[in-house]
ROBAVO-209660 format. One record per residue: residue in three letters; x, y, z of N, C-alpha, C, O in turn. Coordinates in pm, 1 decimal, padded with zeros to 6 digits. Each point is the difference from the previous one (the first is absolute). Layout:
! ROBAVO-209660
node r=ALA	nxx=X	nyy=Y	nzz=Z	caxx=X	cayy=Y	cazz=Z	cxx=X	cyy=Y	czz=Z	oxx=X	oyy=Y	ozz=Z
...
//
This chain:
! ROBAVO-209660
node r=UNK	nxx=00405.2	nyy=08511.8	nzz=08166.0	caxx=00003.3	cayy=-00144.2	cazz=-00006.0	cxx=00076.2	cyy=-00051.0	czz=00120.8	oxx=00109.8	oyy=00048.0	ozz=00028.1
node r=UNK	nxx=-00164.5	nyy=-00142.4	nzz=00042.4	caxx=00063.0	cayy=-00055.2	cazz=00120.2	cxx=00109.0	cyy=-00099.2	czz=-00039.3	oxx=-00013.7	oyy=-00076.4	ozz=-00095.5
node r=UNK	nxx=00121.6	nyy=00080.3	nzz=00172.0	caxx=00110.0	cayy=-00093.7	cazz=-00026.5	cxx=-00011.2	cyy=-00118.0	czz=00094.7	oxx=-00046.2	oyy=00016.3	ozz=00113.0
node r=UNK	nxx=00087.2	nyy=-00134.3	nzz=-00156.3	caxx=-00002.3	cayy=-00115.8	cazz=00090.4	cxx=00092.6	cyy=00021.7	czz=00118.4	oxx=00097.9	oyy=00074.1	ozz=-00009.2
node r=UNK	nxx=-00129.3	nyy=-00139.1	nzz=00120.6	caxx=00076.3	cayy=00019.5	cazz=00124.0	cxx=00146.1	cyy=-00040.6	czz=-00016.0	oxx=00087.0	oyy=00058.2	ozz=00064.7
node r=UNK	nxx=-00058.3	nyy=-00157.4	nzz=-00150.1	caxx=00138.9	cayy=-00043.6	cazz=-00011.0	cxx=00087.4	cyy=00100.5	czz=-00074.1	oxx=00122.6	oyy=-00009.8	ozz=00005.0
node r=UNK	nxx=-00184.4	nyy=00107.0	nzz=-00074.3	caxx=00077.1	cayy=00100.4	cazz=-00071.7	cxx=00015.6	cyy=00130.2	czz=00077.9	oxx=00070.5	oyy=00090.8	ozz=-00044.1
node r=UNK	nxx=-00134.5	nyy=-00081.7	nzz=00157.1	caxx=00015.7	cayy=00119.8	cazz=00082.7	cxx=00136.9	cyy=-00003.4	czz=00064.9	oxx=00041.8	oyy=-00104.9	ozz=00048.9
node r=UNK	nxx=00030.2	nyy=00218.1	nzz=-00047.2	caxx=00136.4	cayy=-00001.0	cazz=00052.7	cxx=00010.1	cyy=-00030.4	czz=00148.9	oxx=00101.9	oyy=-00053.5	ozz=00043.5
node r=UNK	nxx=-00202.0	nyy=00084.9	nzz=00035.1	caxx=00007.6	cayy=-00019.8	cazz=00144.1	cxx=-00072.4	cyy=-00126.4	czz=00047.1	oxx=-00003.7	oyy=-00027.3	ozz=00120.0
node r=UNK	nxx=-00052.4	nyy=-00048.4	nzz=-00210.2	caxx=-00072.7	cayy=-00120.8	cazz=00038.9	cxx=00099.2	cyy=-00113.8	czz=00022.2	oxx=00083.7	oyy=-00026.9	ozz=-00086.2
node r=UNK	nxx=-00092.2	nyy=-00039.7	nzz=00200.6	caxx=00091.4	cayy=-00112.2	cazz=00023.5	cxx=-00036.7	cyy=-00118.8	czz=-00088.3	oxx=-00117.6	oyy=-00030.6	ozz=-00019.8
node r=UNK	nxx=00218.9	nyy=-00034.6	nzz=-00032.1	caxx=-00026.7	cayy=-00119.0	cazz=-00080.6	cxx=-00040.6	cyy=-00112.7	czz=00093.9	oxx=00032.6	oyy=00004.4	ozz=00118.6
node r=UNK	nxx=-00102.1	nyy=-00103.8	nzz=-00168.3	caxx=-00042.2	cayy=-00110.3	cazz=00087.3	cxx=00118.0	cyy=-00070.4	czz=00066.8	oxx=-00015.0	oyy=-00052.6	ozz=00110.3
node r=UNK	nxx=00130.7	nyy=00050.4	nzz=-00174.0	caxx=00117.3	cayy=-00067.4	cazz=00056.4	cxx=00070.7	cyy=00084.2	czz=00105.2	oxx=00087.3	oyy=-00050.2	ozz=00070.8
node r=UNK	nxx=-00123.5	nyy=00176.4	nzz=-00059.7	caxx=00069.2	cayy=00088.9	cazz=00093.8	cxx=-00095.7	cyy=00061.0	czz=00100.8	oxx=00007.7	oyy=00119.4	ozz=00028.9
node r=UNK	nxx=-00096.8	nyy=-00199.6	nzz=00024.2	caxx=-00089.7	cayy=00048.8	cazz=00104.1	cxx=00079.6	cyy=00025.6	czz=00126.7	oxx=00107.4	oyy=-00056.4	ozz=00020.6
node r=UNK	nxx=-00161.4	nyy=00141.2	nzz=00062.2	caxx=00067.4	cayy=00031.8	cazz=00125.9	cxx=00003.1	cyy=-00121.2	czz=00092.0	oxx=-00095.4	oyy=-00077.5	ozz=00007.5
node r=UNK	nxx=00206.2	nyy=00063.8	nzz=00061.3	caxx=00012.1	cayy=-00105.6	cazz=00099.7	cxx=-00084.3	cyy=00035.7	czz=00121.3	oxx=-00019.5	oyy=00118.0	ozz=00028.8
node r=UNK	nxx=-00030.2	nyy=-00216.8	nzz=00041.8	caxx=-00068.8	cayy=00028.8	cazz=00126.5	cxx=00097.6	cyy=00064.0	czz=00098.7	oxx=00120.7	oyy=-00023.7	ozz=-00006.3
node r=UNK	nxx=-00173.3	nyy=00103.3	nzz=00095.6	caxx=00083.4	cayy=00074.3	cazz=00094.1	cxx=00089.1	cyy=-00093.3	czz=00081.7	oxx=00116.1	oyy=00032.3	ozz=00025.0
node r=UNK	nxx=-00167.5	nyy=-00145.0	nzz=00016.0	caxx=00080.0	cayy=-00094.6	cazz=00078.1	cxx=00122.3	cyy=-00047.8	czz=-00075.1	oxx=00108.0	oyy=-00011.0	ozz=00057.9
node r=UNK	nxx=-00123.8	nyy=-00018.1	nzz=-00187.6	caxx=00114.2	cayy=-00043.6	cazz=-00079.6	cxx=00099.1	cyy=00113.7	czz=-00022.5	oxx=00121.0	oyy=-00022.5	ozz=-00002.4
node r=UNK	nxx=-00171.5	nyy=00143.2	nzz=-00014.0	caxx=00089.3	cayy=00115.2	cazz=-00016.1	cxx=00086.0	cyy=00016.5	czz=00124.3	oxx=00119.6	oyy=00027.4	ozz=-00010.2
node r=UNK	nxx=-00179.4	nyy=-00044.0	nzz=00126.5	caxx=00074.7	cayy=00012.2	cazz=00124.8	cxx=00107.2	cyy=-00108.2	czz=00008.7	oxx=00114.5	oyy=00028.9	ozz=00035.0
node r=UNK	nxx=-00150.7	nyy=-00153.0	nzz=-00066.5	caxx=00096.4	cayy=-00110.3	cazz=00006.4	cxx=00114.8	cyy=00023.3	czz=-00096.4	oxx=00116.2	oyy=-00015.5	ozz=00037.3
node r=UNK	nxx=-00147.0	nyy=00052.6	nzz=-00161.0	caxx=00103.8	cayy=00026.2	cazz=-00099.7	cxx=00086.4	cyy=00118.4	czz=00043.0	oxx=00122.1	oyy=-00004.2	ozz=-00014.8
node r=UNK	nxx=-00183.5	nyy=00108.5	nzz=00067.1	caxx=00076.2	cayy=00116.0	cazz=00046.5	cxx=00095.0	cyy=-00034.5	czz=00113.1	oxx=00113.9	oyy=00046.7	ozz=00002.5
node r=UNK	nxx=-00160.2	nyy=-00127.9	nzz=00090.9	caxx=00086.0	cayy=-00041.9	cazz=00111.5	cxx=00116.1	cyy=-00084.6	czz=-00052.2	oxx=00114.3	oyy=00018.1	ozz=00041.9
node r=UNK	nxx=-00144.0	nyy=-00110.5	nzz=-00133.4	caxx=00106.2	cayy=-00084.1	cazz=-00055.2	cxx=00106.1	cyy=00082.1	czz=-00073.3	oxx=00118.8	oyy=-00031.3	ozz=00007.4
node r=UNK	nxx=-00161.0	nyy=00135.3	nzz=-00077.5	caxx=00095.9	cayy=00082.3	cazz=-00072.8	cxx=00073.0	cyy=00099.0	czz=00090.5	oxx=00114.5	oyy=00036.3	ozz=-00027.3
node r=UNK	nxx=-00179.7	nyy=00007.3	nzz=00134.3	caxx=00062.2	cayy=00096.0	cazz=00090.5	cxx=00092.1	cyy=-00065.6	czz=00102.0	oxx=00091.2	oyy=00064.5	ozz=00051.6
node r=UNK	nxx=-00113.9	nyy=-00189.9	nzz=-00022.7	caxx=00076.8	cayy=-00069.9	cazz=00103.0	cxx=00151.9	cyy=00006.7	czz=-00022.8	oxx=00071.6	oyy=00037.7	ozz=00092.7
node r=UNK	nxx=-00019.3	nyy=-00072.1	nzz=-00210.1	caxx=00144.7	cayy=00009.6	cazz=-00019.6	cxx=00052.7	cyy=00143.2	czz=00009.8	oxx=00109.5	oyy=00023.3	ozz=00051.4
node r=UNK	nxx=-00187.1	nyy=00070.9	nzz=-00100.4	caxx=00043.1	cayy=00140.1	cazz=00004.8	cxx=00012.4	cyy=00046.4	czz=00144.7	oxx=00101.3	oyy=00058.2	ozz=00038.8
node r=UNK	nxx=-00203.7	nyy=-00084.2	nzz=00039.6	caxx=00001.0	cayy=00041.8	cazz=00140.4	cxx=00110.1	cyy=-00072.3	czz=00076.4	oxx=00070.7	oyy=00061.1	ozz=00080.2
node r=UNK	nxx=-00055.9	nyy=-00191.0	nzz=-00104.8	caxx=00101.4	cayy=-00077.8	cazz=00072.0	cxx=00140.4	cyy=00051.8	czz=-00026.1	oxx=00084.0	oyy=-00000.5	ozz=00089.9
node r=UNK	nxx=-00057.9	nyy=00045.0	nzz=-00211.2	caxx=00134.7	cayy=00047.2	cazz=-00032.6	cxx=00020.2	cyy=00148.6	czz=00030.5	oxx=00113.6	oyy=00044.3	ozz=00016.6
node r=UNK	nxx=-00220.4	nyy=00031.6	nzz=-00009.1	caxx=00014.4	cayy=00141.0	cazz=00038.7	cxx=00014.4	cyy=00016.6	czz=00150.7	oxx=00049.0	oyy=00103.1	ozz=00046.0
node r=UNK	nxx=-00090.3	nyy=-00201.4	nzz=00030.5	caxx=00011.5	cayy=00003.8	cazz=00145.4	cxx=00138.0	cyy=-00053.1	czz=00038.7	oxx=00013.1	oyy=-00110.4	ozz=00053.0
node r=UNK	nxx=00088.0	nyy=00190.2	nzz=-00080.3	caxx=00140.0	cayy=-00040.8	cazz=00015.8	cxx=00034.7	cyy=-00032.0	czz=00145.0	oxx=00080.7	oyy=-00089.5	ozz=00024.7
node r=UNK	nxx=-00137.8	nyy=00158.1	nzz=00069.1	caxx=00032.6	cayy=-00022.8	cazz=00140.8	cxx=-00029.0	cyy=-00143.9	czz=00043.4	oxx=00059.1	oyy=-00048.4	ozz=00096.5
node r=UNK	nxx=-00148.4	nyy=-00019.2	nzz=-00166.2	caxx=-00034.1	cayy=-00137.3	cazz=00037.8	cxx=00108.4	cyy=-00100.7	czz=-00038.7	oxx=00005.7	oyy=-00109.3	ozz=00056.1
node r=UNK	nxx=00079.8	nyy=00145.3	nzz=-00151.4	caxx=00101.9	cayy=-00095.8	cazz=-00043.5	cxx=00141.5	cyy=00057.8	czz=-00005.6	oxx=00090.2	oyy=-00064.3	ozz=-00053.7
node r=UNK	nxx=-00069.7	nyy=00181.8	nzz=00106.9	caxx=00132.5	cayy=00062.4	cazz=-00000.1	cxx=00081.6	cyy=-00051.7	czz=00118.6	oxx=00025.3	oyy=00072.7	ozz=00096.1
node r=UNK	nxx=00015.1	nyy=-00199.1	nzz=-00104.8	caxx=00078.5	cayy=-00061.6	cazz=00106.5	cxx=00086.0	cyy=-00111.3	czz=-00060.3	oxx=-00021.8	oyy=-00042.4	ozz=-00113.5
node r=UNK	nxx=00117.1	nyy=-00002.8	nzz=00189.6	caxx=00091.5	cayy=-00102.4	cazz=-00049.1	cxx=-00044.9	cyy=-00141.7	czz=00031.6	oxx=00027.9	oyy=-00092.6	ozz=-00076.1
node r=UNK	nxx=-00096.1	nyy=00075.5	nzz=00186.0	caxx=-00038.6	cayy=-00135.3	cazz=00039.7	cxx=-00149.1	cyy=-00018.4	czz=-00020.4	oxx=-00073.5	oyy=00098.3	ozz=00009.6
node r=UNK	nxx=00026.2	nyy=-00214.0	nzz=-00036.1	caxx=00071.7	cayy=-00126.5	cazz=-00011.3	cxx=00070.2	cyy=-00011.6	czz=-00136.2	oxx=-00046.6	oyy=00054.4	ozz=-00100.1
node r=UNK	nxx=00155.9	nyy=-00124.1	nzz=00098.8	caxx=00074.5	cayy=-00022.0	cazz=-00123.1	cxx=-00045.9	cyy=-00130.5	czz=-00064.7	oxx=-00038.1	oyy=-00094.9	ozz=00068.6
node r=UNK	nxx=00042.3	nyy=00092.1	nzz=-00199.7	caxx=-00036.0	cayy=-00119.7	cazz=-00075.6	cxx=00115.4	cyy=-00029.1	czz=-00095.1	oxx=00025.8	oyy=00076.6	ozz=-00092.9
node r=UNK	nxx=00043.2	nyy=-00187.3	nzz=00116.6	caxx=00118.4	cayy=-00038.9	cazz=-00077.5	cxx=00104.2	cyy=00111.7	czz=-00005.0	oxx=00066.3	oyy=00019.0	ozz=-00102.0
node r=UNK	nxx=-00052.3	nyy=00053.3	nzz=00210.0	caxx=00098.5	cayy=00107.2	cazz=00010.7	cxx=-00048.4	cyy=00135.7	czz=-00048.8	oxx=00070.6	oyy=00099.7	ozz=00015.6
node r=UNK	nxx=-00188.0	nyy=-00094.1	nzz=-00073.6	caxx=-00052.7	cayy=00127.5	cazz=-00049.3	cxx=-00081.0	cyy=00068.1	czz=00109.2	oxx=-00082.6	oyy=-00064.2	ozz=00064.9
node r=UNK	nxx=00105.4	nyy=00194.6	nzz=-00043.8	caxx=-00080.3	cayy=00072.9	cazz=00099.1	cxx=-00147.7	cyy=00000.8	czz=-00039.4	oxx=-00035.3	oyy=-00010.6	ozz=-00117.4
node r=UNK	nxx=-00048.8	nyy=00023.4	nzz=00218.3	caxx=-00145.7	cayy=00001.9	cazz=-00019.2	cxx=-00040.9	cyy=00103.4	czz=-00104.2	oxx=-00088.5	oyy=-00026.0	ozz=-00081.6
node r=UNK	nxx=00151.7	nyy=00142.5	nzz=00083.6	caxx=-00033.3	cayy=00109.3	cazz=-00091.2	cxx=-00000.8	cyy=-00047.2	czz=-00145.3	oxx=-00090.1	oyy=00035.3	ozz=-00076.1
node r=UNK	nxx=00189.6	nyy=-00114.5	nzz=00037.5	caxx=00012.0	cayy=-00042.2	cazz=-00139.3	cxx=-00093.8	cyy=-00114.8	czz=-00035.8	oxx=-00067.3	oyy=00005.2	ozz=-00103.0
node r=UNK	nxx=00062.0	nyy=-00108.2	nzz=00186.4	caxx=-00081.7	cayy=-00113.5	cazz=-00039.8	cxx=-00149.2	cyy=00030.3	czz=00012.5	oxx=-00081.2	oyy=-00060.4	ozz=-00070.1
node r=UNK	nxx=00044.4	nyy=00152.4	nzz=00157.7	caxx=-00140.6	cayy=00040.4	cazz=00010.4	cxx=-00045.1	cyy=00067.3	czz=-00129.9	oxx=-00107.5	oyy=-00029.6	ozz=-00052.2
node r=UNK	nxx=00191.1	nyy=00120.7	nzz=00000.7	caxx=-00034.6	cayy=00066.3	cazz=-00125.5	cxx=-00004.6	cyy=-00098.2	czz=-00116.0	oxx=-00088.7	oyy=00008.0	ozz=-00085.0
node r=UNK	nxx=00183.5	nyy=-00100.2	nzz=00081.0	caxx=00001.8	cayy=-00099.9	cazz=-00106.0	cxx=-00121.4	cyy=-00091.7	czz=00008.5	oxx=-00055.2	oyy=-00039.1	ozz=-00102.9
node r=UNK	nxx=00013.8	nyy=00005.1	nzz=00222.1	caxx=-00119.7	cayy=-00081.5	cazz=00017.8	cxx=-00122.9	cyy=00068.9	czz=-00059.7	oxx=-00087.4	oyy=-00065.5	ozz=-00056.8
node r=UNK	nxx=00081.7	nyy=00197.6	nzz=00070.3	caxx=-00114.9	cayy=00073.7	cazz=-00051.5	cxx=-00004.3	cyy=00003.7	czz=-00152.2	oxx=-00105.2	oyy=00029.2	ozz=-00056.9
node r=UNK	nxx=00214.8	nyy=-00057.4	nzz=-00009.9	caxx=-00004.7	cayy=-00012.6	cazz=-00145.9	cxx=-00097.0	cyy=-00112.1	czz=-00036.3	oxx=-00085.1	oyy=00016.3	ozz=-00087.4
node r=UNK	nxx=00098.4	nyy=-00129.1	nzz=00154.7	caxx=-00087.5	cayy=-00114.2	cazz=-00026.8	cxx=-00140.7	cyy=00021.9	czz=00054.8	oxx=-00098.5	oyy=-00034.2	ozz=-00065.5
node r=UNK	nxx=00088.9	nyy=00091.1	nzz=00185.1	caxx=-00131.6	cayy=00023.8	cazz=00058.6	cxx=-00080.7	cyy=00101.1	czz=-00082.7	oxx=-00121.3	oyy=-00015.1	ozz=-00014.7
node r=UNK	nxx=00187.6	nyy=00117.2	nzz=-00038.8	caxx=-00068.9	cayy=00098.9	cazz=-00084.0	cxx=-00050.9	cyy=-00064.8	czz=-00127.9	oxx=-00109.9	oyy=00030.5	ozz=-00046.4
node r=UNK	nxx=00190.2	nyy=-00120.1	nzz=-00010.4	caxx=-00044.1	cayy=-00071.1	cazz=-00119.9	cxx=-00121.2	cyy=-00087.6	czz=00030.2	oxx=-00092.6	oyy=-00008.0	ozz=-00080.7
node r=UNK	nxx=00092.9	nyy=-00056.7	nzz=00195.2	caxx=-00113.4	cayy=-00084.3	cazz=00039.3	cxx=-00124.8	cyy=00085.4	czz=00022.9	oxx=-00108.3	oyy=-00034.5	ozz=-00047.2
node r=UNK	nxx=00123.1	nyy=00145.2	nzz=00119.0	caxx=-00114.4	cayy=00089.2	cazz=00025.7	cxx=-00058.1	cyy=00053.8	czz=-00130.9	oxx=-00121.9	oyy=00004.7	ozz=-00016.4
node r=UNK	nxx=00208.1	nyy=00035.5	nzz=-00076.0	caxx=-00045.2	cayy=00051.7	cazz=-00128.6	cxx=-00069.7	cyy=-00108.7	czz=-00080.7	oxx=-00101.9	oyy=00025.8	ozz=-00064.0
node r=UNK	nxx=00156.0	nyy=-00146.9	nzz=00066.8	caxx=-00061.0	cayy=-00111.3	cazz=-00072.9	cxx=-00138.5	cyy=-00033.4	czz=00054.6	oxx=-00093.2	oyy=-00023.9	ozz=-00076.8
node r=UNK	nxx=00079.9	nyy=00022.3	nzz=00207.8	caxx=-00129.4	cayy=-00030.0	cazz=00061.1	cxx=-00100.3	cyy=00110.7	czz=-00033.4	oxx=-00115.4	oyy=-00029.1	ozz=-00031.4
node r=UNK	nxx=00158.0	nyy=00155.3	nzz=00037.7	caxx=-00089.1	cayy=00111.5	cazz=-00033.7	cxx=-00045.0	cyy=-00009.4	czz=-00146.0	oxx=-00117.3	oyy=00020.7	ozz=-00031.0
node r=UNK	nxx=00210.8	nyy=-00051.9	nzz=-00057.3	caxx=-00034.9	cayy=-00016.2	cazz=-00141.5	cxx=-00099.6	cyy=-00113.5	czz=-00018.4	oxx=-00097.6	oyy=00014.1	ozz=-00073.7
node r=UNK	nxx=00121.6	nyy=-00125.6	nzz=00139.9	caxx=-00086.2	cayy=-00116.6	cazz=-00015.1	cxx=-00140.8	cyy=00031.0	czz=00049.8	oxx=-00097.4	oyy=-00046.1	ozz=-00059.5
node r=UNK	nxx=00084.8	nyy=00122.9	nzz=00167.0	caxx=-00132.0	cayy=00038.0	cazz=00051.8	cxx=-00075.6	cyy=00081.9	czz=-00103.8	oxx=-00116.3	oyy=-00028.3	ozz=-00029.2
node r=UNK	nxx=00182.0	nyy=00129.7	nzz=-00026.6	caxx=-00065.1	cayy=00085.8	cazz=-00099.2	cxx=-00032.3	cyy=-00079.7	czz=-00126.0	oxx=-00109.7	oyy=00011.9	ozz=-00054.7
node r=UNK	nxx=00203.3	nyy=-00091.9	nzz=00009.0	caxx=-00020.4	cayy=-00078.7	cazz=-00122.0	cxx=-00114.9	cyy=-00099.7	czz=00017.1	oxx=-00082.8	oyy=-00015.1	ozz=-00089.8
node r=UNK	nxx=00077.6	nyy=-00051.5	nzz=00202.5	caxx=-00107.0	cayy=-00096.4	cazz=00025.7	cxx=-00135.9	cyy=00069.0	czz=00003.5	oxx=-00097.0	oyy=-00051.3	ozz=-00055.9
node r=UNK	nxx=00089.3	nyy=00166.8	nzz=00121.1	caxx=-00126.7	cayy=00073.5	cazz=00004.9	cxx=-00043.9	cyy=00039.9	czz=-00140.1	oxx=-00116.5	oyy=-00017.3	ozz=-00035.7
node r=UNK	nxx=00209.3	nyy=00071.0	nzz=-00044.5	caxx=-00035.5	cayy=00042.5	cazz=-00134.8	cxx=-00038.7	cyy=-00118.5	czz=-00087.9	oxx=-00089.5	oyy=00012.1	ozz=-00083.7
node r=UNK	nxx=00155.2	nyy=-00125.6	nzz=00101.5	caxx=-00035.9	cayy=-00119.5	cazz=-00077.6	cxx=-00140.6	cyy=-00047.1	czz=00034.5	oxx=-00077.2	oyy=-00037.7	ozz=-00088.2
node r=UNK	nxx=00044.9	nyy=00040.1	nzz=00215.4	caxx=-00135.3	cayy=-00041.6	cazz=00042.2	cxx=-00104.7	cyy=00096.6	czz=-00050.2	oxx=-00110.4	oyy=-00041.9	ozz=-00034.9
node r=UNK	nxx=00141.5	nyy=00169.4	nzz=00030.4	caxx=-00095.9	cayy=00099.6	cazz=-00050.4	cxx=-00025.4	cyy=-00019.2	czz=-00148.8	oxx=-00111.9	oyy=00020.6	ozz=-00047.0
node r=UNK	nxx=00214.8	nyy=-00060.0	nzz=-00027.5	caxx=-00014.8	cayy=-00024.2	cazz=-00143.8	cxx=-00068.0	cyy=-00132.3	czz=-00026.9	oxx=-00053.5	oyy=-00021.8	ozz=-00108.6
node r=UNK	nxx=00055.2	nyy=-00067.1	nzz=00207.1	caxx=-00060.1	cayy=-00130.5	cazz=-00018.2	cxx=00099.6	cyy=-00103.5	czz=-00045.8	oxx=-00039.5	oyy=-00109.3	ozz=-00040.6
node r=UNK	nxx=00170.1	nyy=00141.0	nzz=00046.0	caxx=00103.7	cayy=-00097.7	cazz=-00035.5	cxx=00005.8	cyy=-00106.4	czz=00107.5	oxx=-00038.5	oyy=00024.3	ozz=00114.3
node r=UNK	nxx=00085.1	nyy=-00138.2	nzz=-00149.3	caxx=00016.6	cayy=-00108.4	cazz=00097.1	cxx=00143.5	cyy=-00025.0	czz=00028.0	oxx=00033.0	oyy=-00088.0	ozz=00079.6
//
């Protein structure tokens, strides 16, 4: 007896279709950007320019707390919007 496609363990549900390759690349770049920026220590391992007396090393890292949150939010919104459109939500 054949089972319906929605009950097959490897069948993607309609709400979880694969993203187009272009969107995967954009989301991947948005998520990788903070990681790469903070792992590349040589780019910010310096004292100047100072901001309100804080060396560049510290305020650059603190700035990335907010930038990482923004990048993650935008990546989430891209995926969520695509999935909503695929489901037919408005």
